[in-house]
Every structure is written in structure tokens, then in C-alpha cells.
N, C-alpha and C positions, 0 to 999 in steps of 0.2 A: 644534465646535473637534475637530478631530483629533488622536488619539495621534501622536508622533513615532514613523518606527520601530520602534523599541527596543520601545515601547507596546504599539504593534499587535502585536508578537510574543509581547508577555506578554501582549496580551487573549488571541491563538489557544491562548495555554497553558493558562491558566485556563480557558478554553472547553472545550479539550477534555479536562483532567481533568475538570472538573466531571461532564461530558455522563458519561463514564465512569464516574465515584463514583453515578451517579445510574443504571447501566446501560442509558445508552443511544446502544447503540451507532451507531445511524443517524446521530442526531448527531456523535458524536463520531469516528465516520470522518473528515467532510469536514474537521472544525477540525482533528484531529491533521494533518492534510494539509498545511489553510492554516499553521499551525503553523511545520513542516518547512520549507515550501516557502519563508517570510518569512524565516525563518532564512538559509535557503541564498542566498538574496537577499543580502540584507543580508551576509551572510558575505564574497560575491561583493565587495561593493560595500568593505567593507571591507580587502579584499586578506589576507582568513585569518585577521580577529582572533577570527572567532565561528564558529573549527572545536568546540571542545571542547564547546560549547554545541551546534550542530549535531550531534555524533555522539550528544549523550545524547538530542536529544529523537529522532533516528532508532531509538536503541536502545528507549525507551519507546513509540514509534510501532509497533514491531515485538511488543513484547510487548504493547500491546494488540491486536493484531491478534488473537494466538493464542487471548484469549480471546472474538473477535468471531465469535459464529454464523456467518453468511451466508459468511465467510472459509470455515468447516469445511464448510458444504453445497457450496460451489463446489466448494472444493478435493477434495472427493470424489469428485465428478459428474464434475470434470474427470480424476482421476486412474485413475476406471471407468471413461473413454474413452482415455487414453494406454493404459491396461491392452491396451485391443482393440486399437488403431492407435498401434504406438509409431513417434514422429517423426512425430505428426499437428500440424499446424501452428497456432499460436495463431489464425489468422487464419477455419480449419474447424473450430476450438473453440467459436466465438461461433455455427455456425450449426450445430454437430451439441447443441449444449447452449441451445435457444431458449426456454428457461425462465426463463433468468439475462440481466440486462441487460450488453453488454459493457463495459460500465469494473468492472462486479463482476468479470467474470471476468480483467481484466486486472490490478485490486488484488490479485483470492486469486492468480494465474499469481504476481505479481510478489514476491508474501510468500512463496508454496509456493518458491519458488528462493533466495528469503532462507534460509528455514527449512531446507533444504533436502531438501522433498519433494519435488520436481520439478528436472529440469536443463531448462534454456531454453538456446537456443542461437542465437543470431541467425542469421536466414536471408534474406537478402533486407530487406523493410521488416516482417519480422514473425520469430517465432519458431518451431521445432522444439520440442516437447516429449516428455522421454522421463522416463522415471521413474530413481531413483538404482539 
């Protein structure tokens, strides 16, 4: 038997927090994403009844990312490339940083923008990246 949607949200939350406490960033990353996305979907389905919980989950996810060594490695490598080429497109950054997976770069650039470390400006189907 599968838990109802609210139960599944709780499972994702507990999973993310357990992995975070254990220092297991690799497992915590997708668990946080599942928690936030489950809340986002359920918030839409309930006409915004879970807005407060969604914002709290997003805040916790963002705080977790600040402790994630992968985020720091990608963000720092990307910042060096952006410094060399202000306005580099995120799609070009994928090629410029072949040591990182595309998903890891997307993850890091989204949160780097959220944390004010990078400015992402929509440009077509990608983003132009500059430093603040």
C-alpha cells in the first residue's frame, strides 16, 4: 500500500532530513528535490493550501545546498568561467566544464542565482550568466 499524497510528502521530507543529518549529500539532493516538487504539485492540486509548507521546504532546501560540497565545486568553477567570459550562456558552460554533469551545473547555477552569487538572465531557451 502506498501512502497518500500527504504521506508521500512526509516520506520525502524525512528522507531528505535523514540524509542531511548523516552528511550524505548525494542522497539528500534528490530527496530534497522530491520533497519540494511533491509539495509544489500538491499545492497546485489544493489551490494553494500548502503555500506556507512549500516556502518552508524551499528555504530548507536552499540552506542545505549552502552546505553541499558539489554545489561549491560547481559554483566556483562556473564563476571562474563567467569571470573569463561574462555573459556566457549556461548551455556553453556545460561544454566549458566537462568534468561536471549537465544536471549538476543546472542545479548549482539555479541555487547560485538564488543565493546572489550569479545573475541568470533568460536568453532564448537558456540563460546568460554574469557575476553580480
